[in-house]
Structures are given as C-alpha cells and as structure tokens.
C-alpha positions, 0 to 999 in steps of 0.5 A: 153224902149228897143231899137229895132234891130239896124244896126251895128255902129262904135265908136272911142276910144282914148287910155286913154281917156274917153268912146266913145259916138258918133256912126258912121253909116259907117266904113269910117265915123269912120276912118275919125273921128279917123284920125281927132282926131289923128291930134289934139292929137299927141301921142294918138292912136285912135281905131275904135270899131265895134259892133259885137253883143248886149245883153239885158234883157227884163223884160216885153213882151206884147202879143196882144190877140185881134182878127185879121181881117181874111182878113189880113191873105189871101195872095192874 
C-alpha cells in the first residue's frame, strides 16, 4: 500500500558504506548522528542527505461514489 504524503526527513550516509536506512525527523538529529558515526569510524566522511521530492507510480485509485449527506456540505 502506498504511503501518504510524508514530511521531509534526513538520512546519514557514510561514503563507501551501505545504504542508509534510519530516517531523522530533523536536520539536527541527523547532524548529531553523523558526528557520532564520524567519531567511531575515523577516516570515513558522513553526509547528511535531505529529501527534496519523491516519485511514486500509483496503479489503482478508488473513487467513492456513494451519496453523501447534504448537511455535510453546508458551511455553517
């Protein structure tokens, strides 16, 4: 099932290391993690990756055609 719209997140990548998997909700959280990893892996540069967009192919869209209560449409 496709994920709904998601807020921006950051990931930390160590050059020459495996693909990052942990998502950070803030830049500061990712920075702290990058610094922590750099301390335990001297000589490896750690990059903070920021989401800038996403692409997704959607195969199926459900359209609800059931009638709605007209009271729901009154704005007061």
